[in-house]
C-alpha positions in Angstrom: 1.0 -12.8 -12.1 0.5 -10.1 -14.7 -2.1 -9.5 -17.2 -1.0 -6.4 -19.3 -1.4 -4.3 -21.9 -0.2 -1.5 -24.2 -2.2 -0.6 -26.9 -4.8 1.0 -26.6 -5.3 4.8 -25.1 -6.8 3.2 -21.9 -3.4 1.2 -20.7 -4.2 -1.8 -17.8 -2.0 -4.2 -15.4 -3.0 -6.6 -13.0 -0.8 -8.0 -10.6 -0.5 -9.3 -7.6 1.1 -6.2 -6.0 -2.3 -4.6 -7.7 -3.9 -3.2 -10.1 -2.1 0.0 -12.5 -4.6 2.3 -14.6 -3.4 4.2 -17.3 -5.3 6.7 -19.6 -4.2 8.6 -22.7 -4.9 11.8 -24.4 -3.0 14.0 -27.1 -2.2 16.7 -24.0 -1.0 14.1 -21.3 -1.4 11.0 -19.7 -3.0 9.8 -16.3 -2.0 6.9 -14.1 -4.0 5.1 -11.4 -2.6 2.8 -9.2 -3.7 0.8 -6.4 -1.0 -1.2 -4.2 -0.2 -2.3 -0.6 1.0 1.4 -0.8 -2.8 3.0 -0.9 -3.5 5.0 -4.1 -1.3 7.5 -6.0 -3.2 9.2 -8.6 -0.8 11.4 -11.5 -1.0 13.4 -14.1 1.7 12.4 -16.2 3.5 13.8 -19.4 2.9 11.8 -23.2 4.4 9.4 -24.3 5.8 9.0 -20.4 7.1 5.3 -20.0 7.1 4.5 -16.1 5.2 1.9 -16.1 7.6 0.3 -19.3 10.6 1.6 -17.4 9.6 -0.4 -14.4 8.8 -4.3 -16.2 5.6 -3.4 -14.9 5.8 -4.6 -11.0 4.6 -1.8 -9.6 6.2 -2.0 -6.6 9.4 -1.3 -8.7 6.7 1.9 -10.4 5.5 3.8 -7.2 9.0 3.7 -5.9 9.7 5.4 -8.6 6.8 8.0 -9.2 7.6 9.0 -5.5 10.9 9.9 -6.1 10.0 12.3 -8.2 8.0 14.3 -5.5 9.9 17.6 -3.7 11.4 16.6 -0.1 10.4 12.7 -0.7 13.3 11.0 1.6 13.9 6.6 1.1 14.7 6.3 4.5 
């Protein structure tokens, strides 16, 4: 089951897979993920769509964010 809100500067996603919180400012966005993979905190560009592009599925969001890291190997 998933619950999420994208209406306000503070965004949230609660699901069986974890928790995702986003904070939007005029200059950047901050994304905090808590999942089985651990805790991830990232500064993102304004208007970033990583959560929406991955259908609000936390495992897919984690995988997409990890793929952006330099020297990341998905083996």
